[in-house]
N, C-alpha and C positions, 0 to 999 in steps of 0.2 A: 486200334488193332491193325497190325501190319497183314497186308494181303499180298499174295503170291502174284508173281506175272500172271501165270495160267489163270489165276482165278480171275485177275482184273478183267482178262480177255473175256473169258466166260460169260461173265455179268455185263459187260458191254454188248456182247451179241446178243445174249438173252433177252436183256431189256428192249433192244432195239425190235425183235422179232415181236416180243409180246405185246409193245406200242401197237405196232403196225396192226397186228392180228384184232386188239382189243379196238381199234379206231374202226377197222373195216366192219365188224361186227357190230359195234354200236351205231354205225350210219344206216347199216342194212336194217336195224331193228327200228331205228327211230324212224326211217323212212316209210318201212311197211304200217307203223302204228298210224303216221299221219296219213297215208293212203286210205287206209280201213275206215278212219274215223271221218274224213273229208267225203269219201263216197257215200257211207250212211247218213251222214248229215245232210248233203245235197239230195238225195232221194228222199229223206224222210220231209224235207221242205217241198219237194215235187209232190209228194203225196198230198202233204199238207194244201198246197196251192189246188192240187185237184180236186181235193176234199170240198173247198170252198166254193166250186162250182156247183155242188150238190144243195148247197144252202142258198137257194134260189131268192128272188125278191119274197115269194112267200113266207121262206122261212126266216128271211131276214126282219120280216114284218112280226114273225112271232118273236125274236129276240127282243124287238123293240117293244112290243106289248108286256112281256112278262118283265122286263126292266123296268118299264113304266110303272107297273103294277107293283112292283117291290118298292120303287122311289114314292111313291105317292103313298094311298091310305087304303090298298086292296089288302094288303097284310096288316093287320092290328099290331103292328109293332112299334113301340115307341123310340125315339131318337137314341135314347140311352141302352135299349136293348139292342139297336144295330150295332154296337160296339161288341161285335160277338168275336170270341176265340176259336183256335183251330180246333175242331171238333163239335163245335155248336152246329146245330142242324136245324131246317125250317121246323121239322118236328118237335123239337126241343124248345123251340122260340114262340110257334103258334101251330101246335098240332093240327087243328082243325081246318084252318086256312091252308096249308102246306098240302094236306091231302086233297084239297079241293082243286088247288092249281096242278098238282102232279097228276091227278085223275083227269085233267081238261084236255081238249082235244089238240089246242094249240101246243102245249107241253109235250104231248105223245108224238104229235108229228115231228116236233123239233129233236126229240128223241130217235124218232126213226131215221132221221136224216143221218144222225150221228152214227148210229150202226151201219148204215149203209157205206159209210167212209171206211168205218173199221172192216166190214167185209173186203171192201175194195182192196184193202192192203194186204190181202192173200197173195197177192201176184206181183208184190213190190218189195224191194229194198231187202236183197240177198245178196251181199258183196262175196260173202265167203262161203256160199253153196249153191248150187245151181238147182234152179226151179224151172221146170217146163211149164209156162204160162198157158199152154193150150190144154192143159189136161190138169185142171186144179180139182183138187178133191178135198173139200172141207173137212171132212172126218181125219184125212192124213195129213193136211197142210193147214193149221189154224192161223188167224189172223195173226200177221206181224204185230201190228198195233194193239198193244194191250188196255191203254186206255186212252179213250177220246172224250173229249169235253171241252165246255164254252165257258170263258170267263167273262164277266161284266163287272164294269166299276161301279161302286155305291158311294155316290157323293155324299150322302148324308152321314156316313160312317165318320165318326172322329179321328179313325185311323188310316181312313181309305182303304178297307179291306176290300177283297175282291171273293163274290160268292162264286164258288165253282160247282158246275153241273156235271155229275156222273153219268154218262149214258150208255155204260157197259152192262147189256144185260145179262151177260154170262158172270160178272165179278161174283166172287164166291164168298164175299165178306157177309156180315148179319146186316150190313146197311143195302136195303132196296135200290134199285136204277132211279135215276132221278134225285137222290137225296142232295140237298143245298150244303155245300161245305165253305168255310172259310180256309183261304189257302194258308200255309206255313208263311210267317212273318218273312223268314229268310228268302222266300221265293218271290216277293212281291216286287222286288226291284227289276228282274228281267222281264215280267210281264206287264209293268208298267211302263217299261222302255218302249214295249210294242205298241203299247196304246197311244204312247208319244210321238213316235217316229214313223209308226204304220208301216214297219218293215217285219219281214220274217225273220225270226231269232231262231237259234238252235243252240243247245249247251255244246262246248267242244271237248269235252272229258266223259267219262264214264261215270256214273253217279249210283253207287251202290246203296241200296239201304234193305229194309228186312224184307221185303218181297223180291227183290233181284237186282239186276243191274241194268241200267236205263240212259238211253238217250232222249233228249226230249226237245220237240220243235214248236214253236209258238207261232201261226199266223194269223196276222188281221184280219178280221170281217168288216167291210166297209159298205156302206149304204152308197145310194145312186150320187151323192153329194160328195161321194169320197171322204166321208168321215168315219174314222173307226168306232162301231158301237160295241162290238166285242172282239174276244180273241179267240182262235181254235186252237185247243191244246192236243199233242199228239206224244205220247208215251210209249217207246218200243224197247223190249227187253233183249239186251245184246249180250245176255250171260255167256253164251254157247262162244260167242266172237271173242268176247274179252278173254274166255278161259283159253282158247286157241292163240292170241296175243301173249298172255303169261306163259303159255307152253313155248311159244316162240322166244321170249324173253329168258326162261330156264335154258333152252337149247342154245341160245347166244353165250350165256355165260359158263354153260358146258365146254362150249367151243372155245372160250377164252381160257379156261381152266386147262384143258387138254393141251392148247397151243403153248400156253406157259410150260407145263411138263415137256413137252417135246421140244422147244427151245432151248431147256434147261440141259436136256439130254444131246441136244445139237450143238449146243454152245460149249458143252465140255469136251465133247470129239473134237470139235474144231481147234478148242485152247490147246488141247493135249497135242493135237496134230502140230498147230504153229510152236508151241512151246518146248517139244522135245528136244529139237536141236540146240536151243538156246540152255536146256538144262543141261546138256551134254558138256557144251562149252563151260557153264559156271563150275560144273564138277571136276572138269580137266583142269581149270583154272586153279581150284582150291587144291587139288592134288600136286600141282607145280609149286604153289605158295607153300604146303608142307614139305618141299624136296622131293617129291617123287616125278623125278623127269623123264622118266620112261613112260609117262602117261601118253596114250595114242588115243585121238579121236576119231572117231568112223562114222560120217555123215554121208550118205548117198541120196543127195537131193537134187543133184544139179541145179543148183541155184548158187546165190550168195552164202547160204550157210556152209554148203560144202567147200566153197572156197575158203571162206574164215577157218574152217576146221583144219584144212591142208596146212594154212599159213601158222596157225596155233602149233600143230607138230613140228613144224619146221623151227620154231621159236623154241619150243622145249627142248629139240636137239642140240641147238645151240647154246642154251642156258647151263645144259649137262656138262658139255666140253668146257664151257667157261668155269662153271665152279668145281668142277673136278680139277682144272688147271689151278684153280685159286687155292683149292684144299691142299694139294701138293706144295704149292709156295710156302702155304701158311705151316704145313708140318715141317718143312726145312727150316723155317724161320724159328719156330719153336722148339726145334732140335739145337741149333745153333744158340737162343737164348739159353736153353738148359746146360748147355756145355760152359757158357759163360758164367753162369750163376753155379754150376759145381766146381767150376776154376777158382772163381773169388771165395766161395765158401772152403773149399779145401785148402787155398792158399792162407786164407785167415787162420784157418785151424792151425795150419803146419808153422805159420807164422807164430801166433799167439802161444802157442805150446813152449818153444824155445824163450821167447820173449817173458813168460811168467815165469820161467827158471831163472833169467839172469836177472830180473828186478827181484825176485823173491830171494834168490842167494845172496844179492848184494845188500839188500835190506836187512836180512838176519845177519849177516856179519856185520853190518854197521851198528846193530844193537846188540852185539856181542855173542852171539851163538856159540862162537869156537873162542871166545875170551877177549880181553882188550887188546884193542887195535891201534896203532900210531893215527894221530890225525891228518898226516898226509894219505894214508892209506884209507882212512874213513872219507876223506874229500874225495879221494879218486872212486872209491864204492859210489858215493853219493852221486858223481858224473855219470859213472855206468847206469845207476838206476834211473837217472834223469832223462838219459839217452833212451833208455827203454822204454819209458813212458811216453816219452815224445813220439816214437815209432809206433806204439800201440794206439795212440791218438791219431796219427798219419792213418793207420790202417783203417781205423773206423771210420774218417772221413769219408775215405776212397770208397768204401762200402756202401755208406749211406747215399752218398753222390751218385753212384752206379743205380743204387735203386731208385732214386728219385728221377734219375734222368730217364729210366726205362720205365717210370711210373708202376714199378712194382712193389711199392711200399705202402702197406695196408695200414691203416688207422685203426685203434681200437677206442671207439668214441664212447664217451659216458660223461656224466656229469661230474665236474671237476672243481674244486675248491681253490682258486687262484692264491688266495693268502697263504693255506697252509702250503701249497707247493713253493711258493715263495719263500716261507719260512725255512723248507727243506735246502732248496738252492743256497741261500745265503748261508745256512750252516756249513754245509760241506764247501763253500766256497772260501771259508774265513782263512783257511790255512793259505790260501793265494796271497792273502793281504802281506804275512810274513812280517816285516818290520815296518811297513808303511804306515804313514798317519792316516788310515782311510776307514772312514766309518761304513758298515754295511746297514742299511735302513730299509726295513719292510715298512712301506706306507699304503698298504692295500688296505681298504676300508674292511672291518669285519663283517658287515652287512652286504658287502659287494655280491650279486648275483653268481650262482654258479655258471661255468663256461662248458659249453658242449666240444669236449675237445679228448685228444689220447693224453692221459697223464704223464707216460714216459717221454713222448714227444715234446709236451709242452715244457717237462724239465730240461730236456736237451735244448729247447730253444732259450728259455731262461739261463741255462748253463754258459751258452754261448756267449749271449750278451751280456751278463754279469761278468763272466771271464774275461772277455774283452774290455770293459769298464774298470775292470782293476788292473787289468796289464797296463792301459796307457793314462792310470790315474796315480800320481805319486803322492798326492796330498789333498784332503778334502772328503768327499762321501760319495759314495754310490747308492741310489735311491731306487726301489722299484713301486710304482704305484699303478692305480687301475682306477677307471672312472666308467661313467656310463655315458654313451654318445648317441646321439640321435641324426640319422645321416643316410637316408631319410628314417631307415628301421633303427630301432635301438640295437648296440653291441656292445659289447666291451673292449676298451681301450686300455693296452696295458703298455707302460713306461717305463725306461730304464735311464735314469739320469746318471752322469758322472760329471765331475770337475776336472777332468783330464786336459790331455794336451789338445783336443778337438781335431775336426777335419775340415780341410781346405775345401771351400765351396766347388771347385773344379772336380774333385774327385767324390762328391756326393752320390753322382750318378752312375760312378764306376763301381763303389764300397761292395756292392752285393753281386757283383760278377765273379766268376770263379777265377781264384788264383791271382786275386787283385787286393792291394792294401793301399792307404792313402799316400804312402811315401816309399820310394824305393828303397829307402834306408830303414825302413820301419822293419822288414823283415830282420835286418841284419841286426839290428837292436832289439827288438822285442820277440823276435821268432814268430812262427806259426806259418801254416799252409795256405792259407787264403781263400779255405773252402769252407769255414765255420759259419760265416755270415750268408754264404749261398746255400748252404744247407738249410738254415734258418729260415730263408725267405722261402724255400721251396715249401718247407713244413708248412709255415703258416697258410703259403696259399692253397695246400693241400687242405686245410682247415676249412676254407673259403674265405680267410681272411686277407689283409693285406699289410706291408711293412713298410716302415720309411725312417728316415732320419734326419735331425736338425743338429746343427753344429755351429760353432765358433772358435775358430782356432785360437789357443790359449786360452779358454774359458770352460769348454767342456762339451759335451755331447748328449742329444736325447735321443734313442731309439724307441720306436713305439710301434705297436702292431695290434691288429683288431682280431677278436673271435666270438663266434656267435654265442647267444644265451642258451642255456637249458632250462627246460622244464621240467626235469626230472629231480631227483634228491641224491645225495651222496650214498654211495655204495659203502656201508660200512658194517665191519664184520667183527663180534666182539666175544670174548671167551665165555664169559657167563652167557648162561640161558643160549648158548650155541655149542655146535659140535665142530664149527669150522674156526681155524687159525688165520690169524694174519698172515698174509701172503706177500712178500714186499719182493718188488723188481725193480733193482738198482740198474741205472744206466751208466757204463764207465765209458762214457765217450770224452769225459774231460780227465785231463790229467792233473788229479788232484791228490792232496794229500790230505786225508780225512782225519781230523783230530779224533784220537779216540775216545770212546764213551766209556765212563766209569761204571763199573757194572753195581748192579744192587747188593749184590753178594760179594764177599771176598773168593777169589779164586784159589782154591784149594787142591790138594793132589790126589783127591777121590773123585774128581769129575774127570769122566773118560771120555776121549774123544776118539772115532774109528775112521781114519782115513783109508779110502779106497781108490789106488789109481796105479795103472800099470807103467807110468813114467816115473824112476826112480828121482828125476830133478824135480818134479813136482812134489811128490813125498818128502823130498828133505827140505823145500822149501815150507810147506806146511809144519812140518816137525820141528823146523829152527823156529817160525812164528809161535808155535803154539806152546812150545817148551819153554820160552821165556816168560809165559804167563802161569808156569807151574801146572799146567794140563797134563794128565796122564794121557800118552798117545799110542794107539795101537795101530799098525798098518797092514794092510794086504793088498795084494797086487791084482786082484781080479774078483767077480761076483760069486763065484762058486766058494773061493775061501772064505767070503764074507757071510754067505748062508751057512757054511758048516760051522763057522763060530758062533754065528746066532744059536744055531740048533744045539751048542755045547753050553748054552744056559749062560752066554756071555752077552750083558746088555748094555751097550754104551749109552753114556748120555746124548751124544749127537754124533752123526755121520757126515762125514763129507765124501761125497760120491762124484767120480768121474764119469761123463756121460760116455766118452768113445772107449769103450775096452772090447779087447778080443774075446770071443766065445760069448759073453753076455753083457750087453750093453747095461749102462745105468739105469735107463728106464726099467729094464725087466728086473734088474735087482731091487729097484725102488717098489715097484708092485708087488712083489713077493714079500718085502719088509711090510709092506701096508696090511697084507694079510693079517700080519700078527700084532702090528704096533700101529695106533692111530697117530695122527700128525702131533697132536698133543704130547703123546707119550714118548715118542722118539723123532725129534727135528731131525729131517735130511735137507742137507745143501749139496744142490747140483753144482758141479764145476765143468765148465767146457768153455772150449774157444769159439764155438758158434753163438753169436747173439741173433740169430734171426728169431722173428715172433713165433714162427712155426715150431721151432724148437723150444722155445721157454714154454709155450702153451703143452708141447707134448710131456714135457717134464712136470710142470703141475697136474697135468691130467694122471700122471704116473703117482703122483702122491707126495711131490716135493714141498718142501716148506720156501724154499728160495731159491736165486738163481745167481751164481757167481761166474761172471764171465773173465776169461783170461786175458791178459795178465792181471793178477788178483793183486789188489792194494794190500800191504800188511794190515793197515790201520783198518781198511774196510772189512778184511777178513775179520780181525778180532772185533770189530764193533758187531758184525753179524752174528758169530758164535757166541758172543756174550748176550745178544738179544734173544738169541733163540733159547738159549739156556735159561735165561731170566724168565721168558715167556715160558717155558715149561713149569719152572717154578711156580709162577703166578697161575698157570693153570691148575697145578695142584691145590695150590690155595682158594684158587675160584672154586673148584669142585668141593671143597671142604664147607666154603663158605653158601654155595648154592645150597648143599645139602640143608644146612643150618636154615638158609632162608626158605627154603622147601618147607621144613618143618613148622618154622615160624607162621608161613601163610596157610599152612593147613590148620594151624590151631586160631587163626582169626576168625572172629565171630561174623564177619561178613565174607561174602563170595569175592572171589578175586579170579578175573580173566583178564589174559596177556596174548597178545598179539604181537609179531615181529614187524620189523618197518614196511613188509611186503604186506601186511594185513591177514596173515595167515595164524590161526589161532597156534601157542605155543604152550600156555599152562593155563589149566583151571583148577582150582584147588576144591576139596571135597565139598564145602558148603555151596559153591557155584554148582557143581556138579548135581546136588540136591535140587537146587533150584530150576536148571535146565533140564534135569533128568539125562543127562549125556556128559561124556568128557570130551577130550579133545578130539577133533574132526580136521584132521591136519590138511586135506587136500580141499578145504573149503575157502573160497575165495572171499573177499571183504564184503561184496556185495550180495553175497548169499549168506550171511551171516543170520540176518533175521529169519528166513527161511529153514535152514538149518537147526536153529535154536529156537523156533517158533517164538520169535517176539514179535508181538502185535502192539498197536496203538491201543491205549486203554479205551475199554467200554465200546471197541469195535472189534470187526472181524477183518481187518485192513493190516496188513504186514507193515511194522514200524519202518518208516521211510529210511533209505541208506544214509541220506545226507544229515540227517539228525541223531544218528545213531553215536553215543559217546566215544567209542572206540574209532569209529570213522573220523570224528572231528577232533580226536586227539593226536590222529595220525597227520591231521593238518596243523598241529601246533597249538589247539584250543583247549582249554580246561573247561570242561561240561558238568552240570547237573541236571539230571532230569528225574521225573517223578510219573511221567505218562505213560510208562512202558508196563506190559503184561507178558509174561510167560505161560503158555499154555502146555500142560502136559496132560492129553487126554480130555477129560471132562475137568481136569482142575485147573485153575486159573489163578497164577500168582503175581500180584502187583509189586513192581520193584524199583528202587531208587537205585540211580547209578550214578556214579562220578568218574567222568574219563580224564585221564592226565597223559600226557607225552612225557616218555623217558628220553633224557640225551645224555651223552657220552661226556667227556672231560673237553672234546671239540665241538661241543654244541651241536653235533648229529644226532638226528632222531633213530633209536635203535630199538624202541618198543612202543607201544601204548597200553596202559593197563586202566581197566575198568572195576571199579570197587563196586559191588551189589549187595543192596540190602532187601531182604524181603518184607515189605511194608503192608503186609495184610492186616496185621494188628491197628496197625497207625492208621490205614484206610477206615479201618472200623472206627479209630478213636475220632478222627478227624470228621467222619459221617454223623458219629455222636456229638460231635463239639458242633458241627453245623445245624443238627436238629436242635440241640440245646440252645444255640444262638436264634433259631428261628422261635423256640419256645419262649426265649427270654424276649424277644419283639412282640411277641403276642401277649405275654406276660405285661410288657409295658403298655399294650394298649388296654389288656383288661385291668390293669391297675389303674389308669385313669378313669376307666368308667366305674371300677369298684369306687375309687375316691368320691366320685359324684355321688354313688349308691350311698357311700357312708356318710357323706356329708347330709344327704337326706333324711338318713336314719337318725343322724342326731338331731336334726333339726325337729323332727316330731317326737323326741324322747322329752317327757315331762322336766322343767325346769325345776332348778333347787327353789325358786321364788314360787313356784305351784305346789312344791311338797312341802314347804312351810306353810302354805296357807289352809291345809287338810287341818280340820278340828278333831281333837281327843287324841290323834296319833303323833308320834314323831316319826317322821320318815327320812331313810337315807339310802340312796341308790347309788350302784355302780356297775358299770357295763365297760369292757373293753375286748374289742374283737381281736382275733387272732391277727396273721399277716394281711388277712384281707376282710371284705364286708362282713360282720357278723351275722351268725345265723340265731342269735339269741333275741328275745323280746321282753320288754317289760312294760307296764304302761300304769299310772295311776290316775283316776278320774274321780271327781263328786259330781254325784247324779242325785237331786232331790234329799238330800240330808244322807246320804249314803256314800261310802269310798268304795270303789269298784278298784280292786289291784287285778291285772295279770302279768302272768310271767310263763314265757315259752322257750322251746328250744329246738331248732329244725334241725334234720340231718345234714351234715357237712357245713361248710362255710361258701363265702364268695356271694356272687351276685347274685344268683338265684335264691340261694338262703335268705338274702337281705330282702330281696324282694318280695319273697313269702312273708317275712315278718310284717314287712309293710303292708301287705294285704291284710293281715291278720288285725294289725293296729285299727288299719281302716275300718275294718268290719266290725269291731267292737265297738268303735265309737259311733259307726252308723246305729248299729242294735240299739244302743242306751240311748240315742237321740230320739230313736222309735219305741222306747219305753219298753223292750224286751229284758226282762230282768230275768225270767224262768232260766235255770241253769240248763236243763233239758234242752228246751226251745233254743237256747242263747248259743251252746255249742253245737247243737244239730246243725243250726243254719250255716255257722261258722265252718262246720267240717263240709258241708255240702258246695259251698262256695269255693272252698279250697281244693276240695277234691276234684269238682269240674276244672278249673284254672288250670290245674296240675295236670289232667288228662288231655286238656287242648294244647298246653304247653310241651306235651310229651317229655315230662321229668319226672324222674323217679325220687321225690321227695316227701317226707312227712315230718310231724312235729308234734312235740309234747305240750300241751297247756293247761293250766291252772289258773282258776277264777277264784279271788276272795271278794267275799260282800260284805262289807264291815258295817254294824250300824249297832249303837247301844250297846257297846262292851261285846257285842257278839260276832263272831267271825264266821261266815259259812264260806266252807273251801269245795269246790267241785271240778273235775277233770283231771287228767291224768299228767303227772310231772315228776321232779324228784320230791324226796320226803321234804315235808315241811318242819322245820324245827321251832318249839315252842319252849321259852326259857321262863319258868317262872321264877318269883321272888326267892332268893337263896340260892340260884343257879341251878334248879331242878331243871332237867331236860326233858321234854316229851318230843316224840317223833311220829308224826302223822303219816302213814303211808297212803299214797295217792293212787295205788292200783285199782282198788276196788270202786273209785270215783269216776273215772271215764276210761277213754282209748285214745291212741294216737289219731291226730287230725290228719286228714288227707289220705289215710291209708284205705280206706272204704268208704263206699258213699253214704250208709247210713249207721250211725253210731248212738242212736236214740234211747236204745234199750240198755246201754252199757253206760249212762250218765248217772251218776248219784251225786249225794250232796251230805256233808259233814258239818256241824256246828262247833264251835270252838268258844268257850267262855275265856275274855281277857279280865283280869285284873290290873290294877295299876301297878306299873314298873314291870308287867310282862314284856317280853321280847319273842316277836315273829320273825323268824329269818327263812327267806326263799333264796335260792340261788339256782344254778345250772350245773351240769356236771363238768364244767371247766376246772372248778374250783376242786371238787372231790376227785377229780381224774388227773389232776396236774401232777406231772412227775418230776423227782430231783433226778441228781446226777448218777444216781445208782438205778434209774428206772422204776423206782417205788412211787406210789401213789400217795396224794396229800391224803385223801380219805376221809369219810363223814364223820369218824370217831374224832380227828383232830380238830376238824371245824366245831364239833359240838364243844370239844374242850375248850377251844378259845371263846366261844360264847359263852360257856358258863362262866369263864374267870373275867369277863367283861361285860356282863349282863346288866351290872348297876351303872355303867356309863351311858352317855346319852349315844343316840341312834347313829350318828355321825363317827362318834368315836368307837362304836363297836364295828362299824362298816371298815373303818381305818386299821385298827386291829387286826382283822381277819384277811385284809388284801394285804397288809405288810407280811403278816405270816407266811402267807401263800407265796409271796415273792421271795422272801427269805429261803423257803423250803425248796422251791425249785433252783434259786441260783440263777446261773447264767444259761441256764435251758432253755431252748426256744419253746416259747408258749404255741401249742398246736391246737388249742380250742378257745372259743370265746369264753370269757367270763363275766358272768351277771351275778350281782348280789343286792337282794331288796330286803331292808331292815326296817321293821315296822315296832314302835314301841308304844306300849298304851300310857297315856300320862293323866293325871288328875287323878280323881278318885272313881270309883266304879259306876256313880250316879252320874257321871258326866257322859254327854252323848256325843 
């Protein structure tokens, strides 16, 4: 933070004052505190020493006696009991002994001496208050000593504790006087030091506790041999003195605070007093810097500031006089410079107007405007026209040279394509080649970076260099090339090679000087003013570049110059998608015969051209040139006639408008015409003898399409006219095409968003408007597109980054495709896919960037569904592996063909085929004690859980048979309970049907709920046995005992029993119709006489034929039992 001078001085003064005050107060408080503390401790020690005199030999004998009694066996305290803690008393250790010694005469005498010491302190140790020692009243002046006690060491104590005797009879605690205490362990050191060194000690700080604030003195008590037998402890309460010191501390801090405030105030006033003259000087200097030389500084301080102010005032007066003189001189110079500019401008206009007439009339006569002329006449007229062009060229060089010399030429810098300009220059320079065998070659690379230059002046430089090269080259080539050079910064190096006559080495240094040529005879042979290269050199240097030449006489020359890079892009204007026309600005500094440009359309008589010029000669020149092309020419002499003609419903196809006319200038006429017609509807070409940039800019601002400088070349005039007429025709076609294109874009199923080369929205079709919720916002910049059109990064609340947007990248020349953008319309979020593409014109200049936008909401949903299906597929793969293992386990526990063939009395054939997963069907065939037990079941659903359920059923069935459980009620109840408990623990919503068949001696006992059992008797007679009354679903409830029943079926030889699951009867064909129980019975009836295996195969084949290619959605299980032998077989 920048501090003002006044503030700096104020802070310095205040800091000095505060420091001095604080230091003084601190020393005062510290010294006072030390003095009070030293006086009190000294006097306390004196009281202690005086008190020791009251402890005479008899009292010291008491101390020794009591100490010895405590050390030996007078008190029945064991050594381990001597390790007492603070608060332990003689009463708590040995109450009866303590009472004896406390009541003893020796102890009471010692306590009495201590009380005398305490009473003696009434007249001692009062440093902060006055006490009259001659009039001590104990009721008004209590003893200063609060505690007086004797401390003795106990060597037997493991911790060396000291027992403390309290001798204050007025102590108001519950402890009576004379109680023995062990002192706090934290206080042992100071008392032990008094024992060891035999010196009086006192604490050097105030010690606060819950009873008060104290100073303590410890006085050693010695025997006649000078041995310390005990110490006398004195405690004095100094709360009042400490409080007064605290008050003194508070007063000191208050003084420091007040001094701080006062010092700041004084410092501010002093700083203001010191800095006020400086501030006046500073403000005065600022006024002079701003040009106010009448500023006067008044300082009446009679010191250096006043002297400095007077010097400043004198200097300001001198500066005022100097600048007034300088301003007068500058005004005179500007007036003279303006007179010179006006003279040159008017002179050039006055010269160009007759030159235009001379050249134009001569060229029109040569072309046959008045009929066929003899060759000699045509030759003379050609000489007149050529002389006029040379004179016009000389006028242009002189004007440019004058501007450059006065540094009055302003450049219109912008990105410029060097190859494109070279192409134009070589095309317009082709007529200079005439009959020479000279090739003009453009060797500028197409990918060369853009130059930062004035387009017209760069053309002028190239025209001069190429024109000179053609002029001095009779055979060979003129080549324009360019490259990138590092020296040290990169720049463009442009070179013009020729195979001409060359330049002598001694002339190379002078070639760029004014009116200089390589040889004195050159001007006579080739002509020229000697200003072309001078003007080119100054133009190059004005661009910040350099120009040079290398040459060999007889072989040719190479002129080279440098230009800076441009970081911008070509400014290009196109008729389609734009309301701007191409505005061309030709430079007529060269004396060129421009080759006629063939029009795209044939010139016919219905094309009307209006000429507006007050000079009859100029009008006649234009009429002669245009009539030869069969244009219908209408002439008017001023602006008023022009407007009247237009108001009379006359609409020309093109207007040639002179700028300098009486009453109404061409600029005013152009502005009024533009109120009715756009640039594309009515092309207007300005005609003037002025070629200054300001004049051209004013013409274009008025609405002109083009600018022609007099004298006007016939071929240039015709080329410009035909170009603008063609542009008008093309504009009409473009309008039509644009309308068709707009209709096409509006009909597209995707959104279309177009921005121009500057990044501003240009067009948005209906689909895109529906996506964005708005149309074109023309004033938005490219970096605000996301904010205006609410484009967000997908699945976030973050605006879509500018650098990643398709339109932004398309403006950089990139083709992009993104799918991570969302458009927010309030609560509605629309995910989109966008394709960004740059659009170039025929010159590879970027004109637009377009983005195709597709609402991908449905695709996102489909993609999410696809991802979900992929995850399900992966999960399915995992489950398939597990199911395959379960399926293999299931197949392993099914009875084998060999086991089925070993069953006596029955021919058994089985088939089980799960759906795509582990089957939920079950069957088993077991032999148990001469009986055949068959089971068949069908669990709800398929898959691993249903398969495991079947495995549990099979395990349970076999386990119960091993344990000889054959009663169907008990058998099925146990299985149901086990399955029910497992399903509850697994939290699986499953159940199954289960039927059990107990076969023995041609008798079949059926129990349990399942599909109807089919019995086929001899002759194909079908019996269907319903199992609903025989049981209940397994695992659905915990107890099914009351629902179980049994039915007995007798079998004869050849009878067939068919058990199956609903995978057969509910199989669907392609029409969605079920296979059904009736068809199953019919197939059984037709094949009952065959073996069990053949019956099984016939049924399975028929089922497969029925369903065809349809997917099997349920497990198929089939169990065929056929009675063999006679009825007596068992």
